[in-house]
N, C-alpha and C positions, 0 to 999 in steps of 0.2 A: 138509214138514210139522214138522219139528225148529224149523227158522230163522225161523217164521213165529213158534211158540211164545216162543222166544230172544228175539226182538224185542217182542213184546209184554212180556215181563215186564219186560226192559231200561226200556222207555217208561213202564212204571208205576212204578218205582221210581227215577227220575228224577224224576217227577212225585212221588212220596208223600216221599223222600228231602228236601227244604228243609220240610216242613210238619211231620216231626218235629222236626229240627232247629231249627229257629225257636223251639221250646219249650224248647229247653235250650241256646242260642245264647250266652246271656250267665247268668254266675253271678258274685255278687258277691263282693268277698275278705271275709275274716272275721278273728278274733282265737279264741286257744285260750286263751279266760280261765277254765275250770276250773284250770287249773294256777297263775294268776298273781292273786294276793290279795295287796296294797297291807296293810302295817301302819303304822297310826296312830303318829308321831314320839312321843315322851314327850314332848317339850316343848309339844306342840299342849294347849292344857288344851279340855276339853270344856265346849261351853256349852250343849249339849241339841238345837240349834238343828241342824237337816239340813242338809248340806253334800254339793254335788255337782258334780264337774270334769269335764267334756266335752272332748275330744282329735278330732284329726284325725292321722290316720297316713298316710304315704305310703306305699305296699308295691309293691317293686320285684318284677318277672318272680320273682327267686327266693324271695320269700317276707320278704326282707329289708326293717325299715324305713330308710328314706331321709329322712324328714324328717318333724317332728314338730312341731302346733300346740296351745295350749291356746287351744281355740275360746270356753270358758267358765272361767274360775276359780270355785273356792269360796270365795274371797275371803280363803283363807287361803294364804301362798305356800307354806308349808311341806306343808301335805296337797297341794297341786298336784305340786312334785315327788316328793312320796314316791309317790305313783300311777303318774307320769309315767316313774319309775324302773322301778318295776317291770315298766308294761303296755311299755315299750320291748324290753322281752328277754323278752315273751310271744312265741308261737309264730305266724305270720301264715301267712295262706294268701292266695294272689293273688288278683285275678280273673279270671276267664277268660273268652275269648271264641273261642266254637266250639273249645275245647279246648285253646286258645293261652293261657298266661299272660297277663296284662297289667298293666300299670302302672299303678295306681287309689291312690286314697284310702278308708278305713277310718274311720268316726266310730263313738267307744265312748265311753258315758257312766258313771263311777263314782260310788256315791253311799256316802257315810261315814255 
């Protein structure tokens, strides 16, 4: 009787485990931006218009930035560079696939 109970348990576990893990199979990478705040360069004149710069960061399995792209400029190269320097040094967390770190792109937009 004990053998039958064990077989049923293993069978049910095998059926339900993929369903449970499918929900958490992919976790997107992200940056801990709470500690990364760019400072507006003194040489940039405030014109009252909102400025935003968007980046794409290629994050390695170790969480380190491997490559960076400006995907949309703020229109001011100094503001873009100031934000880039700060965000490249933020702590990033890689994407996970079934619990394993993966190389992936993390998108980030900063509004001045």
